C-alpha positions in Angstrom: -50.4 65.9 -199.3 -53.8 66.7 -198.1 -52.8 70.4 -197.3 -52.0 71.2 -201.0 -55.5 70.5 -202.4 -56.8 73.9 -201.1 -60.0 72.4 -199.9 -61.4 71.1 -203.1 -61.3 67.5 -202.6 -62.4 65.6 -199.4 -60.0 64.1 -197.1 -59.8 60.6 -197.0 -59.7 58.9 -193.7 -56.1 57.9 -194.0 -55.1 61.6 -194.9 -57.0 62.8 -192.0 -55.2 60.3 -189.7 -51.8 61.2 -190.8 -52.3 64.9 -190.4 -50.5 66.6 -187.3 -52.3 68.7 -185.0 -50.9 71.8 -186.6 -51.7 70.7 -190.1 -55.4 69.8 -189.2 -55.8 73.1 -187.4 -54.4 75.1 -190.2 -56.6 73.3 -192.8 -59.6 73.8 -190.3 -58.9 77.6 -190.1 -58.4 77.8 -194.0 -61.7 75.8 -194.5 -63.5 78.3 -192.0 -62.1 81.2 -193.8 -63.6 80.0 -197.0 -66.9 79.4 -195.8 -66.9 82.8 -194.0 -65.8 84.5 -197.3 -68.9 83.2 -199.0 -69.5 83.1 -202.8 -69.4 79.2 -202.9 -72.2 77.3 -204.4 -74.3 75.1 -202.0 -72.4 71.9 -203.0 -69.1 73.4 -202.5 -70.0 75.0 -199.2 -71.5 71.8 -198.1 -68.4 69.9 -198.9 -66.3 72.5 -197.1 -68.5 72.3 -194.1 -68.3 68.5 -193.9 -64.4 68.9 -194.2 -64.5 71.5 -191.3 -66.4 69.2 -189.0 -64.1 66.2 -189.7 -61.0 68.4 -189.1 -62.5 69.9 -185.9 -63.3 66.4 -184.7 -59.8 65.3 -185.5 -58.4 68.3 -183.6 -60.6 67.4 -180.7 -59.4 64.0 -180.7 -55.8 64.9 -180.6 -56.4 67.4 -177.9 -58.2 64.9 -175.9 -55.4 62.3 -176.3 -53.0 65.0 -175.1 -54.8 65.9 -172.3 -55.3 62.3 -171.2 -51.5 61.7 -171.5 -50.8 64.8 -169.2 -53.2 63.5 -166.8 -51.6 60.1 -166.7 -48.1 61.8 -166.4 -49.3 63.7 -163.5 -50.9 61.0 -161.8 -47.7 58.8 -162.3 -45.1 61.5 -161.2 -47.3 63.7 -159.3 -45.7 63.2 -156.0 -42.3 64.5 -157.6 -43.9 67.3 -159.3 -46.0 68.7 -156.3 -44.7 71.6 -154.1 -45.6 70.8 -150.5 -46.4 73.6 -148.5 -44.1 72.6 -145.6 -41.1 72.6 -148.0 -41.6 76.3 -148.9 -39.2 78.6 -147.1 -40.7 81.6 -145.5 -38.3 84.6 -146.1 -38.9 86.1 -142.7 -37.5 82.7 -141.3 -34.2 83.1 -143.2 -32.9 86.1 -141.2 -31.7 85.3 -137.8 -32.8 87.7 -135.1 -29.2 87.6 -133.6 -27.8 89.2 -136.6 -29.6 92.5 -136.2 
């Protein structure tokens, strides 16, 4: 699987597409750590940078899709999820003045 190559091989489009958000984020974080550590030659650093950009784009796409899905759910079921101010009970109204 793609997360077993420790960043030395470029991810294919298919491998990138098949990653879960959590897998892509983990690989992105590992790639950033490798770049921040330094010690890579220019070719390896460039390859890691490209890998990081692709992983970041994949994570961003997945987050955008999730956000769109949540927006659609809220629009479809929003009436059921919204608390209406007139249905909120005022605690001071619960006590009957005659009970005092």
